[in-house]
C-alpha positions as CSV (number, residue, x, y, z in Angstrom):
1,M,62.1,25.5,90.8
2,F,64.4,22.5,90.4
3,G,61.6,20.2,91.3
4,R,59.4,21.7,88.5
5,I,62.2,21.2,86.0
6,D,62.6,17.6,87.1
7,Q,58.9,17.0,86.7
8,E,58.9,18.4,83.2
9,K,61.9,16.3,82.3
10,G,60.1,13.2,83.7
11,S,57.0,13.9,81.8
12,M,58.9,14.5,78.6
13,S,60.7,11.2,79.1
14,N,57.4,9.4,79.7
15,V,56.0,10.9,76.5
16,G,59.1,9.8,74.6
17,S,58.9,6.2,75.9
18,Q,55.2,6.0,75.0
19,E,55.9,7.1,71.5
20,K,58.6,4.4,71.2
21,E,56.1,1.8,72.5
22,W,53.5,2.9,69.9
23,R,56.0,2.9,67.2
24,L,57.0,-0.6,68.2
25,I,53.4,-1.8,68.3
26,E,52.8,-0.2,64.9
27,R,55.8,-2.0,63.4
28,V,54.6,-5.3,64.8
29,V,51.0,-4.7,63.5
30,M,52.4,-3.7,60.1
31,A,54.6,-6.8,60.0
32,N,51.7,-9.1,60.9
33,T,49.6,-7.4,58.2
34,D,52.3,-7.9,55.6
35,E,52.6,-11.5,56.7
36,L,48.9,-12.1,56.4
37,R,48.9,-10.5,52.9
38,R,51.7,-12.8,51.8
39,H,49.9,-15.8,53.2
40,R,46.7,-14.7,51.4
41,R,48.6,-14.3,48.1
42,W,50.2,-17.7,48.4
43,G,46.9,-19.2,49.3
44,I,45.2,-17.7,46.3
45,F,48.1,-18.9,44.1
46,F,47.9,-22.5,45.4
47,K,44.1,-22.6,45.0
48,I,44.4,-21.4,41.4
49,L,47.2,-24.0,40.8
50,T,45.1,-26.8,42.3
51,F,42.1,-25.7,40.2
52,V,44.2,-25.7,37.0
53,Y,45.7,-29.1,38.0
54,L,42.2,-30.7,38.6
55,F,40.9,-29.0,35.4
56,G,43.7,-30.6,33.4
57,I,43.0,-34.0,34.9
58,F,39.3,-33.8,34.1
59,A,40.1,-32.5,30.6
60,Y,42.4,-35.5,30.0
61,L,39.9,-38.0,31.4
62,W,37.1,-36.4,29.3
63,S,39.2,-36.6,26.1
64,S,40.3,-40.2,26.8
65,S,36.7,-41.3,27.5
66,T,35.2,-39.6,24.5
67,A,37.9,-40.9,22.1
68,S,38.0,-44.4,23.5
69,H,36.7,-45.9,20.2
70,D,37.6,-43.1,17.9
71,I,39.8,-45.3,15.7
72,G,41.0,-44.0,12.4
73,P,41.6,-45.8,9.2
74,T,43.7,-49.0,9.6
75,G,43.7,-50.5,6.2
76,G,41.9,-53.6,7.4
77,H,41.9,-55.2,10.9
78,T,40.3,-57.8,13.0
79,A,38.2,-56.4,15.8
80,V,38.5,-58.0,19.2
81,I,35.9,-57.8,22.0
82,D,36.6,-59.2,25.4
83,V,33.7,-61.1,27.1
84,E,35.3,-61.5,30.5
85,G,33.9,-62.2,33.9
86,V,30.4,-63.0,35.1
87,I,27.7,-62.3,32.5
88,A,25.3,-60.0,34.4
89,S,23.5,-56.7,33.9
90,G,25.8,-53.7,34.5
91,E,28.9,-55.8,34.2
92,Q,31.5,-55.7,31.4
93,A,30.2,-59.0,30.1
94,G,26.6,-57.9,30.3
95,A,24.4,-57.5,27.2
96,D,24.6,-53.7,27.0
97,S,28.4,-53.7,27.0
98,V,29.0,-56.6,24.6
99,I,26.3,-55.5,22.2
100,S,27.5,-51.9,22.2
101,S,31.0,-53.1,21.5
102,L,29.8,-55.3,18.6
103,R,27.9,-52.5,17.0
104,D,31.0,-50.2,17.2
105,A,33.2,-52.8,15.7
106,L,30.9,-53.5,12.8
107,A,30.3,-49.9,12.2
108,H,34.0,-49.3,11.4
109,S,34.6,-49.4,7.7
110,D,38.0,-51.2,8.1
111,T,36.7,-54.1,10.3
112,K,37.1,-57.3,8.2
113,A,36.3,-59.8,11.0
114,V,35.2,-59.8,14.7
115,I,36.5,-62.1,17.4
116,L,34.7,-62.5,20.7
117,R,37.6,-63.3,23.1
118,I,35.7,-65.2,25.8
119,N,36.9,-65.9,29.3
120,S,33.8,-66.3,31.5
121,P,32.1,-69.0,33.7
122,G,28.7,-67.8,32.5
123,G,26.0,-66.0,34.4
124,S,22.5,-64.7,33.6
125,P,20.6,-66.7,31.0
126,V,18.7,-63.6,30.0
127,Q,21.8,-61.5,29.3
128,S,23.3,-64.4,27.4
129,S,20.2,-64.8,25.3
130,Y,20.1,-61.1,24.5
131,I,23.7,-61.3,23.2
132,Y,23.0,-64.5,21.3
133,N,20.0,-63.0,19.5
134,E,21.8,-59.7,18.7
135,I,24.8,-61.6,17.2
136,N,22.4,-63.4,14.9
137,R,20.7,-60.2,13.9
138,L,24.0,-58.4,13.3
139,R,25.3,-61.4,11.2
140,G,22.3,-61.0,9.0
141,I,23.0,-57.2,8.5
142,H,26.8,-57.5,8.1
143,E,27.1,-60.6,5.9
144,G,30.5,-59.6,4.7
145,V,32.0,-59.5,8.2
146,S,32.3,-62.9,10.0
147,I,32.0,-63.1,13.8
148,Y,34.1,-65.7,15.6
149,S,34.6,-66.8,19.2
150,V,37.9,-67.7,20.8
151,I,37.6,-69.2,24.3
152,V,40.6,-68.4,26.4
153,D,40.5,-70.1,29.9
154,T,36.8,-70.7,30.3
155,G,33.8,-70.6,28.1
156,A,31.1,-72.3,30.1
157,S,27.3,-72.1,30.6
158,G,26.1,-68.6,29.4
159,A,29.5,-67.9,27.9
160,Y,29.2,-70.9,25.6
161,Y,25.6,-69.8,24.9
162,I,27.0,-66.6,23.5
163,A,29.7,-68.4,21.5
164,A,27.1,-70.7,19.9
165,A,25.8,-67.7,18.0
166,T,29.1,-67.0,16.2
167,E,30.2,-68.5,12.9
168,E,33.0,-70.6,14.4
169,I,34.3,-71.3,17.9
170,Y,38.0,-71.9,18.8
171,A,39.7,-72.6,22.0
172,N,43.0,-73.8,23.6
173,G,43.4,-77.5,24.2
174,A,43.3,-76.9,28.0
175,S,40.3,-74.5,27.9
176,V,37.2,-75.3,29.9
177,V,34.2,-75.6,27.5
178,G,30.6,-76.5,27.8
179,S,28.5,-76.8,31.0
180,I,25.2,-76.5,29.0
181,G,22.8,-76.5,31.9
182,V,20.9,-74.3,34.3
183,T,21.4,-74.3,38.1
184,A,19.9,-72.6,41.1
185,A,20.9,-73.2,44.7
186,G,19.9,-72.1,48.2
187,F,19.9,-73.1,51.9
188,G,17.3,-74.3,54.3
189,F,17.5,-73.0,57.9
190,Q,14.2,-74.2,59.4
191,E,15.8,-76.8,61.7
192,L,18.3,-74.3,62.9
193,L,15.5,-72.0,63.9
194,D,13.9,-74.8,65.9
195,K,17.1,-75.6,67.7
196,V,17.8,-72.0,68.6
197,G,14.2,-71.5,69.6
198,I,13.4,-68.7,67.1
199,E,9.8,-68.3,66.0
200,R,9.4,-67.5,62.3
201,R,6.6,-64.9,61.7
202,E,5.7,-64.5,58.0
203,F,2.8,-62.7,56.5
204,T,2.0,-63.0,52.8
205,S,-0.8,-62.5,50.3
206,G,-0.8,-65.2,47.7
207,E,-0.4,-68.9,48.1
208,H,3.1,-69.1,46.7
209,K,4.4,-65.6,47.6
210,A,7.0,-67.1,50.0
211,F,8.2,-69.4,47.3
212,L,11.8,-70.7,48.1
213,D,11.8,-69.1,51.6
214,P,15.0,-70.5,53.2
215,F,13.3,-70.6,56.7
216,S,10.4,-72.8,55.6
217,S,10.3,-76.5,54.5
218,V,10.3,-77.3,50.8
219,D,6.8,-77.6,49.4
220,P,6.7,-80.6,46.9
221,E,4.3,-78.6,44.6
222,E,6.6,-75.6,44.6
223,Q,9.7,-77.8,44.0
224,A,8.0,-79.3,41.0
225,L,7.1,-75.8,39.7
226,F,10.7,-74.6,40.1
227,E,12.1,-77.7,38.4
228,A,9.7,-77.1,35.5
229,L,11.0,-73.5,35.3
230,L,14.6,-74.6,35.2
231,N,13.8,-77.3,32.6
232,D,12.2,-74.7,30.4
233,V,15.2,-72.3,30.6
234,H,17.5,-75.3,29.9
235,Q,15.5,-76.3,26.9
236,Q,15.8,-72.8,25.5
237,F,19.6,-73.1,26.0
238,I,19.7,-76.4,24.2
239,D,17.6,-75.3,21.3
240,D,19.8,-72.2,20.7
241,V,23.0,-74.2,20.9
242,K,21.7,-76.7,18.4
243,K,20.5,-73.9,16.1
244,G,23.9,-72.3,16.3
245,R,26.1,-75.4,15.9
246,G,23.9,-77.4,13.7
247,D,25.1,-80.8,12.5
248,R,28.6,-80.1,13.9
249,L,27.4,-81.4,17.3
250,M,27.9,-85.1,18.1
251,E,24.8,-87.1,19.0
252,D,25.6,-87.5,22.6
253,P,23.1,-86.8,25.4
254,K,25.9,-85.8,27.8
255,L,26.5,-82.7,25.8
256,F,23.5,-81.0,27.5
257,S,23.9,-82.6,30.9
258,G,25.8,-79.6,32.4
259,L,29.2,-81.4,32.1
260,F,32.2,-79.5,30.7
261,W,35.2,-80.6,28.8
262,T,38.7,-79.5,27.8
263,G,39.3,-77.9,24.4
264,N,40.6,-81.1,23.0
265,Q,37.5,-83.0,24.2
266,A,35.2,-80.3,23.0
267,L,36.7,-80.5,19.5
268,E,35.8,-84.2,19.3
269,L,32.3,-83.5,20.5
270,G,31.7,-80.7,18.0
271,L,31.4,-78.0,20.6
272,I,34.3,-76.1,18.9
273,D,35.8,-75.9,15.4
274,G,39.5,-75.9,16.2
275,L,42.3,-75.0,18.5
276,K,43.5,-71.5,17.9
277,S,44.3,-68.3,19.7
278,S,42.9,-64.9,18.6
279,S,46.2,-63.9,17.0
280,E,46.5,-67.2,15.1
281,L,42.9,-66.9,13.8
282,A,43.5,-63.2,12.8
283,R,46.6,-64.2,10.8
284,E,44.7,-67.0,9.0
285,L,41.9,-64.6,8.1
286,G,44.5,-62.3,6.5
287,Y,44.0,-59.4,8.9
288,P,46.6,-59.9,11.6
289,K,46.2,-56.4,13.1
290,L,44.0,-56.7,16.2
291,V,42.0,-53.6,17.3
292,D,40.3,-53.7,20.7
293,F,36.6,-52.5,20.6
294,T,35.8,-53.8,24.1
295,Y,33.5,-51.4,26.0
296,R,35.0,-50.2,29.2
297,P,33.6,-47.7,31.7
298,S,35.1,-44.2,31.1
299,P,37.1,-42.7,34.0
300,F,34.1,-40.6,34.9
301,E,31.8,-43.6,35.0
302,Q,34.3,-45.5,37.1
303,F,34.7,-42.6,39.4
304,A,30.9,-42.1,39.8
305,R,30.5,-45.9,40.4
306,N,33.2,-45.9,43.1
307,L,31.8,-42.7,44.6
308,G,28.3,-44.3,44.7
309,V,29.7,-47.4,46.4
310,S,31.5,-45.3,49.0
311,I,28.4,-43.2,49.7
312,A,26.3,-46.3,50.0
313,Q,28.8,-47.9,52.4
314,S,28.9,-44.8,54.5
315,L,25.1,-44.5,54.7
316,A,25.0,-48.2,55.6
317,K,27.4,-47.6,58.5
318,I,25.4,-44.6,59.7
319,S,22.2,-46.5,59.5
320,L,23.6,-49.3,61.6
321,Q,25.0,-46.9,64.2
322,Q,21.6,-45.1,64.4
323,G,19.7,-48.3,64.7
324,F,17.6,-48.2,61.5
325,T,17.9,-49.7,58.1
326,L,17.5,-48.2,54.6
327,Q,14.7,-49.6,52.5
């Protein structure tokens, strides 16, 4: 009898301990569930906060990019356009950028004069010619608004080509001006291949398709053809400079030899009209307020360009690692 009672007490104690264990497990599970819910809530909150933050940044960039040249009434100003860096397609000093800036500046009702603030060593003769021709066209349309050039540090080669289209050119006494010429350079590696023992295999269709191949000897006929090409481009350059500067140029053959001069020397040769800065010129014109109309990539365009470069670099690395090249 006593044994039965002891067994019943034991079984009851086991049941009680099991209930305690289940209650403890239940509490632990509930605590974990609550913790997961809290983490989820905070995760949703931070995701929404991040989205709002990014949306605000994009909204700001969008507004700043769309309103870059949204200039209100000024009561009269001198528009300034920077022609800076190498003159090439897709660059800030390329034809698309400079011409777009010019059109924006001349379209503003309060623009009284335009200054091209030049700081460039030159670049593409094609891009320079595009800008030269467009300046002449716009001068004919907007006869009441004069277009000037002010050379800062350098206005050489294609940069001077652009300046020659403007009404007057100014510079600093120490500026580098001129370099009216055309150049093309390359290398020849044929002797190096012979020394290293590399055989050059080339397949072309067309007698001169491998023109200027750096791994082949210079062909006298091709050299003459290329020199004639450079001379033709050079003559176009000379003709346009003479057309733009007129009788202000000195009769000196060195002007078109590719040499360059300081601002002081350029003034004596008739390459420029005076020694002034943009601010000095604007004050003399009677409209000292300078308004920048220079086209610059919007933040979105800059981001896309940087992203594109990053992707291209990554693909190039992958292609090298995989042993193939992108065509």
